[in-house]
KOLZAVEX-459335 format. One line per 5 residues: number of its first residue (from 1); for each residue x, y, z of N, C-alpha, C, O. Coordinates in nm, 4 decimals. Example, Ala and Ser with C-alpha at 12.3 -4.5 7.8 and 13.67 -1.06 7.14 Angstrom:
2
1> 1.3190/-0.5690/0.7800/1.2300/-0.4500/0.7800/1.3200/-0.3300/0.7800/1.4236/-0.3319/0.8465  1.2850/-0.2250/0.7080/1.3670/-0.1060/0.7140/1.2900/0.0030/0.7870/1.3409/0.1138/0.8039
***
This chain:
94
1> 3.1522/18.7258/25.5123/3.1792/18.6684/25.6686/3.0606/18.6118/25.7227/2.9444/18.6514/25.7139  3.1165/18.4967/25.7894/2.9618/18.3862/25.8335/2.9421/18.4776/25.9877/3.0237/18.5367/26.0584  2.7803/18.4541/25.9991/2.7035/18.4999/26.1201/2.7964/18.4468/26.2539/2.8180/18.3263/26.2406  2.8526/18.4973/26.3688/2.8756/18.4788/26.4982/2.7542/18.4425/26.5828/2.6516/18.5099/26.5745  2.7621/18.3555/26.6499/2.6785/18.3568/26.7758/2.6026/18.4960/26.8387/2.4878/18.5267/26.8707
6> 2.7659/18.5759/26.8367/2.7248/18.6783/26.9326/2.5850/18.7589/26.8265/2.4693/18.7861/26.8588  2.6555/18.7777/26.6989/2.5531/18.8437/26.6270/2.4434/18.8052/26.6338/2.3552/18.8772/26.6804  2.4188/18.6782/26.5881/2.3185/18.6514/26.5849/2.2240/18.6251/26.7128/2.1024/18.6106/26.7003  2.2885/18.6203/26.8329/2.2375/18.6171/26.9468/2.1461/18.7820/26.9685/2.0418/18.7826/27.0337  2.2063/18.9250/26.9000/2.1596/19.0385/26.9114/2.0628/19.0658/26.8116/1.9888/19.1642/26.8114
11> 2.0658/18.9725/26.7239/1.9079/18.9413/26.6646/1.7704/18.9888/26.7577/1.7559/18.9878/26.8799  1.6820/19.0280/26.6551/1.5244/19.0062/26.6963/1.5027/18.8686/26.6544/1.5881/18.7937/26.6069  1.3857/18.8437/26.6755/1.3264/18.7005/26.6631/1.3251/18.6442/26.5449/1.3649/18.5305/26.5195  1.2761/18.7277/26.4647/1.2273/18.7913/26.3418/1.3539/18.7306/26.2591/1.3631/18.6290/26.1902  1.4552/18.8399/26.2951/1.6248/18.8295/26.2369/1.6675/18.7077/26.2529/1.7434/18.6594/26.1689
16> 1.6332/18.6471/26.3458/1.6484/18.5293/26.3382/1.6764/18.4295/26.2749/1.7764/18.3830/26.2201  1.5444/18.3951/26.2942/1.4155/18.3397/26.1581/1.4931/18.3283/26.0557/1.5521/18.2293/26.0125  1.4889/18.4643/26.0092/1.5524/18.5226/25.8341/1.6940/18.4733/25.8478/1.7105/18.4334/25.7325  1.7705/18.4566/25.8896/1.8863/18.3884/25.9079/1.9371/18.2561/25.9102/2.0220/18.1944/25.8458  1.8425/18.2256/26.0245/1.8511/18.0798/25.9780/1.7936/17.9958/25.8636/1.8370/17.8838/25.8368
21> 1.6837/18.0617/25.7908/1.6613/17.9956/25.7019/1.7078/18.0021/25.5828/1.7162/17.9104/25.5011  1.7479/18.1438/25.5682/1.8421/18.2027/25.4687/2.0051/18.1355/25.4360/2.0402/18.0870/25.3285  2.0787/18.1471/25.5449/2.2111/18.0784/25.6397/2.2056/17.9680/25.6337/2.2881/17.9175/25.5576  2.1210/17.8835/25.6985/2.1426/17.7813/25.8141/2.1181/17.6284/25.7233/2.0282/17.6261/25.6392  2.2112/17.4938/25.7492/2.2032/17.4077/25.7012/2.0771/17.2577/25.8157/2.0994/17.1970/25.9205
26> 1.9840/17.2580/25.7406/1.8878/17.2076/25.8232/1.9871/17.0601/25.8171/2.0567/17.0170/25.7252  1.9518/16.9859/26.0030/2.0360/16.8741/26.0349/1.9013/16.7504/26.0681/1.8959/16.6333/26.0304  1.7926/16.8373/26.1599/1.7177/16.7298/26.1958/1.5750/16.8323/26.2796/1.5656/16.9439/26.3306  1.4854/16.7171/26.2545/1.3426/16.7511/26.3170/1.3092/16.6927/26.4723/1.3832/16.5979/26.4987  1.2710/16.7066/26.5165/1.2139/16.6721/26.6474/1.0874/16.6931/26.6916/1.0544/16.8103/26.7094
31> 1.0264/16.6263/26.7087/0.8647/16.6724/26.7409/0.8361/16.7354/26.8581/0.7399/16.8099/26.8767  0.9238/16.7041/26.9409/0.9330/16.7850/27.0819/0.9825/16.9151/27.0976/0.9493/16.9973/27.1831  1.0582/16.9257/27.0148/1.1171/17.0606/27.0146/1.1042/17.1708/26.8763/1.0617/17.2854/26.8907  1.1384/17.1276/26.7725/1.1777/17.1871/26.6753/1.2626/17.1401/26.5362/1.2918/17.0348/26.4795  1.2794/17.2572/26.5214/1.4276/17.2292/26.3768/1.5761/17.2423/26.4334/1.6044/17.3205/26.5241
36> 1.6547/17.1706/26.3802/1.8001/17.1933/26.4152/1.8862/17.2047/26.3147/1.9125/17.1078/26.2435  1.9467/17.3376/26.2945/1.9809/17.3975/26.1920/2.1682/17.4505/26.2045/2.1933/17.5642/26.2446  2.2515/17.3803/26.1763/2.3801/17.4090/26.1647/2.4303/17.5365/26.0987/2.4168/17.5455/25.9767  2.4785/17.6213/26.1565/2.4893/17.7746/26.1063/2.6500/17.7902/26.0724/2.6855/17.9025/26.0366  2.7506/17.6861/26.0807/2.8631/17.7243/26.0572/2.9768/17.6877/26.1670/3.0740/17.6133/26.1536
41> 2.9296/17.7723/26.2937/3.0054/17.8162/26.3772/2.9451/17.7664/26.4785/3.0262/17.7154/26.5557  2.7922/17.7549/26.5278/2.6834/17.7475/26.5940/2.5867/17.6784/26.5636/2.5706/17.6358/26.4492  2.4894/17.6509/26.6811/2.3801/17.5779/26.5954/2.2440/17.6714/26.6254/2.2417/17.7605/26.7104  2.1332/17.6349/26.5414/2.0213/17.7234/26.6151/1.9021/17.6262/26.6103/1.8860/17.5406/26.5234  1.8303/17.6472/26.7018/1.6971/17.5230/26.6828/1.5825/17.6278/26.6677/1.5915/17.7198/26.7490
46> 1.4768/17.6344/26.5819/1.3830/17.6927/26.5712/1.2154/17.6215/26.6258/1.1628/17.5188/26.5828  1.1631/17.7144/26.7290/1.0654/17.6145/26.8226/0.9518/17.6723/26.7606/0.9220/17.7899/26.7396  0.8893/17.5554/26.7334/0.7312/17.5935/26.6435/0.6253/17.5848/26.7801/0.6290/17.5039/26.8727  0.5347/17.6934/26.7581/0.4020/17.6456/26.7644/0.3051/17.5834/26.6871/0.2580/17.6274/26.5822  0.2722/17.4613/26.7527/0.1878/17.3597/26.6468/0.0717/17.4132/26.6091/0.0416/17.4183/26.4898
51> -0.0508/17.4846/26.7569/-0.1415/17.5193/26.7468/-0.1290/17.6240/26.6983/-0.2383/17.6805/26.7004  -0.0500/17.6874/26.6516/-0.0701/17.8129/26.5900/0.0053/17.8258/26.4568/0.0144/17.9293/26.3909  0.0625/17.6955/26.4239/0.1393/17.6947/26.3191/0.2172/17.8013/26.2538/0.2092/17.8324/26.1350  0.3298/17.8795/26.3863/0.3989/17.9532/26.3291/0.5543/17.9394/26.4228/0.5629/17.8258/26.4695  0.6563/18.0146/26.4535/0.7416/18.0148/26.4707/0.7307/18.0824/26.6549/0.6889/18.1931/26.6890
56> 0.7695/18.0009/26.7201/0.7342/18.0476/26.8952/0.8925/18.0842/26.9281/0.8926/18.1882/26.9939  0.9582/18.0608/26.9172/1.0963/18.1073/26.9512/1.2381/18.0451/26.8244/1.2241/17.9441/26.7554  1.3510/18.1260/26.8226/1.4861/18.0941/26.7595/1.6200/18.1201/26.8427/1.6613/18.2350/26.8579  1.6921/17.9998/26.9007/1.7870/17.9974/26.9791/1.9079/17.9822/26.8824/1.9032/17.9363/26.7683  2.0379/18.0381/26.9613/2.1447/18.0128/26.8646/2.2148/17.8950/27.0011/2.1543/17.8820/27.1075
61> 2.3224/17.8335/26.9770/2.3820/17.7905/27.0908/2.5240/17.6961/27.0135/2.5401/17.6847/26.8920  2.6193/17.6338/27.1272/2.7255/17.5891/27.1021/2.7671/17.4346/27.1589/2.8626/17.3606/27.1355  2.6223/17.4211/27.2633/2.6895/17.3322/27.3940/2.6030/17.1919/27.3153/2.4930/17.1956/27.2602  2.7081/17.0566/27.3355/2.6218/16.9564/27.2785/2.4972/16.9365/27.3905/2.3922/16.8848/27.3522  2.5118/16.9760/27.5190/2.3795/16.9415/27.5893/2.2655/16.9743/27.5045/2.1853/16.8852/27.4765
66> 2.2494/17.0992/27.4585/2.1309/17.1575/27.4002/2.0984/17.0625/27.2563/1.9858/17.0702/27.2071  2.1880/16.9865/27.2022/2.1756/16.8730/27.1460/2.1010/16.7527/27.1529/2.0414/16.7108/27.0537  2.0991/16.6865/27.2749/2.0432/16.6396/27.3350/1.9060/16.5502/27.2704/1.8826/16.4302/27.2562  1.8246/16.6879/27.2380/1.6803/16.6198/27.1910/1.6890/16.5466/27.0459/1.6105/16.4770/26.9813  1.8189/16.5940/27.0252/1.8231/16.5543/26.8487/1.9070/16.4103/26.8064/1.8980/16.3302/26.7134
71> 1.9862/16.4226/26.9179/2.0379/16.2877/26.8965/2.0153/16.1596/26.8011/2.0881/16.1100/26.7151  1.9063/16.1298/26.8414/1.8914/15.9862/26.7781/1.8311/16.0505/26.6410/1.7822/15.9595/26.5741  1.8207/16.1533/26.5890/1.8004/16.2245/26.4735/1.9543/16.2187/26.3898/1.9552/16.1582/26.2826  2.0589/16.2698/26.4299/2.2011/16.3545/26.3935/2.3457/16.2555/26.4212/2.3666/16.2496/26.5424  2.3856/16.2253/26.3900/2.5077/16.1683/26.3489/2.6613/16.2534/26.4253/2.7514/16.2875/26.3488
76> 2.6679/16.2667/26.5029/2.7720/16.3075/26.5817/2.9359/16.2875/26.5688/2.9764/16.2158/26.6603  3.0275/16.3263/26.4910/3.1677/16.2910/26.4879/3.2484/16.3899/26.5271/3.2153/16.5015/26.5672  3.3755/16.3368/26.5118/3.4668/16.4245/26.5269/3.4871/16.5768/26.4664/3.5404/16.6718/26.5239  3.4373/16.5738/26.3520/3.4112/16.6654/26.2456/3.3122/16.7396/26.2603/3.2932/16.8307/26.1798  3.2095/16.7135/26.3872/3.0935/16.7663/26.3799/2.9696/16.7335/26.3678/2.9598/16.6291/26.4322
81> 2.8554/16.7627/26.3184/2.7372/16.7049/26.2971/2.6931/16.6659/26.1734/2.7159/16.7310/26.0715  2.6284/16.5587/26.1766/2.5652/16.5287/26.0130/2.4314/16.5203/26.0154/2.3588/16.5003/26.1127  2.4093/16.5331/25.9281/2.2471/16.4660/25.9050/2.1849/16.3155/25.9264/2.2274/16.2160/25.8678  2.0972/16.3163/26.0028/2.0585/16.2084/26.0303/1.9501/16.1335/25.9227/1.8971/16.0243/25.9431  1.9327/16.2099/25.8162/1.8057/16.1541/25.7419/1.7365/16.2082/25.7453/1.6836/16.2313/25.6366
86> 1.6789/16.2720/25.8644/1.4980/16.3247/25.8790/1.4933/16.4406/25.8664/1.5425/16.5381/25.9231  1.4170/16.4193/25.7713/1.3967/16.6254/25.7079/1.2296/16.6078/25.7694/1.1595/16.5078/25.7848  1.2010/16.7789/25.7992/1.0569/16.8417/25.8559/0.9719/16.7355/25.8062/1.0365/16.6524/25.7423  0.8622/16.7139/25.8138/0.7388/16.6165/25.7737/0.7700/16.4826/25.7509/0.6815/16.4092/25.7068  0.8909/16.4349/25.7758/0.9105/16.3074/25.7253/0.9591/16.1977/25.8525/0.9714/16.0779/25.8273
91> 0.9863/16.2563/25.9992/1.0164/16.1670/26.0841/0.9315/16.0827/26.1232/0.8260/16.0683/26.0614  0.9644/16.0027/26.2458/0.8474/15.9260/26.2918/0.7580/15.9844/26.3818/0.6476/15.9348/26.4043  0.7893/16.0633/26.4226/0.6851/16.1677/26.5290/0.5972/16.2778/26.4459/0.5088/16.3452/26.4989  0.6418/16.2881/26.2799/0.5113/16.3869/26.2417/0.3862/16.2943/26.1519/0.2828/16.3500/26.1152
***
């Protein structure tokens, strides 16, 4: 059974990160924010602390408003969100 947003949000930060890296589909990287993943029925955002080289926060959401920082890196269609071709370390800001 796929992980629901509700179950994801009940997890601690470490568990969320593990869930994203295990089950998430990478969509885009944004230097100002972090990395965006599709989790099946919701999106997850992994925010990084570049100075410490560690995950700062892992958030889950469904709203399109939270996709705004990534819109120039992804394609939004009637069927959902697709890869924009940018992978971690290969974006214009990296």
